[in-house]
C-alpha positions as MATLAB code, in Angstrom:
seq = 'XXXXXXXXXXXXXXXXXXXXXXXXXXXXXXXXXXXXXXXXXXXXXXXXXXXXXXXXXXXXXXXXXXXXXXXXXXXXXXXXXXXXXXXXXXXXXXXXXXX';
ca = [
     104.722  115.874   97.384;
     104.909  114.534  100.873;
     103.675  110.927  102.565;
     100.970  113.674  104.403;
      99.756  115.096  100.847;
      99.460  111.883   99.681;
      97.335  110.512  102.309;
      95.400  114.025  102.848;
      94.812  113.205   98.579;
      93.051  109.910   99.515;
      96.143  107.329   99.594;
      95.973  104.950  101.952;
      97.174  105.852  105.343;
     100.312  103.222  106.536;
     101.427  101.704  109.651;
     104.332  103.850  111.136;
     107.567  102.228  109.195;
     106.309  102.082  105.864;
     106.456  104.305  103.593;
     105.119  105.024   99.808;
     107.839  106.002   97.394;
     107.327  106.987   93.370;
     109.602  106.448   91.054;
     110.446  106.558   87.380;
     111.402  103.216   86.096;
     114.253  102.915   83.017;
     111.420  102.384   80.172;
     109.809  106.618   81.648;
     106.672  104.741   84.139;
     106.292  105.777   87.210;
     106.204  102.836   89.403;
     104.377  103.299   93.095;
     106.916  101.375   95.873;
     105.389  100.799   98.887;
     108.963  100.224  101.112;
     109.500   99.072  104.814;
     112.119  101.144  106.633;
     114.602   99.055  108.035;
     117.671  100.206  110.502;
     120.218  101.037  107.532;
     117.806  100.346  103.877;
     114.297  100.086  103.051;
     112.979   96.593  101.302;
     109.803   96.974   98.768;
     107.320   95.134  100.253;
     104.350   95.671   97.161;
     104.413   98.101   94.342;
     102.193   98.750   91.189;
     103.051  100.308   87.873;
     100.918  104.010   87.970;
      98.270  104.453   84.667;
      98.060  107.385   82.629;
      94.658  108.197   81.720;
      93.849  111.156   80.299;
      90.805  111.778   82.350;
      92.694  111.934   85.193;
      94.779  113.911   86.522;
      99.002  113.102   87.738;
      97.577  113.682   91.471;
      94.266  110.887   91.200;
      96.991  108.659   89.052;
      99.263  108.148   91.868;
      97.034  108.162   94.563;
      95.112  105.465   93.511;
      98.109  103.319   92.461;
      99.494  103.681   95.812;
      95.591  102.403   96.833;
      95.640   99.415   94.553;
      99.066   98.955   96.566;
      98.057   99.405   99.318;
      95.016   96.788   98.605;
      97.728   93.913   96.967;
      99.556   94.329   99.994;
      96.823   94.052  102.395;
      95.895   90.476  100.334;
      99.276   89.057  100.125;
      99.258   89.399  104.429;
      96.055   87.647  104.780;
      97.452   84.730  102.429;
     101.000   84.769  104.304;
      98.520   84.849  108.114;
      96.893   81.835  106.769;
      99.822   80.152  105.438;
     101.108   80.382  109.034;
      97.764   78.987  110.626;
      98.047   76.084  108.656;
     102.019   75.697  108.723;
     101.022   74.069  112.434;
      99.671   71.367  110.722;
     102.800   70.147  108.742;
     104.382   67.077  109.451;
     103.631   63.499  110.613;
     100.978   63.046  112.749;
     100.014   59.833  114.573;
      97.658   57.381  113.922;
      97.309   56.673  117.796;
      97.286   59.896  119.455;
     101.011   60.175  120.741;
     103.681   62.259  119.668;
];
């Protein structure tokens, strides 16, 4: 299944330079990763397990796992952004207003 097919089936579209990887693990489970393409290799930025439910098709399960991974990635990104905003205040502060 290609990235375009995943998005057409309902998975969130990723920004340029990112892609989904669906793979089996050593315990015969499926895992979905969101990966960032770098110059020579890629790195995982988010991942989640594919939940096997009898009432869902394999495609539905994978699309839902893509959506969960995307949501977790966005939430983690929001936390990092707020941390960056707060980190501007880290350090000693002169009570007299000087540097």
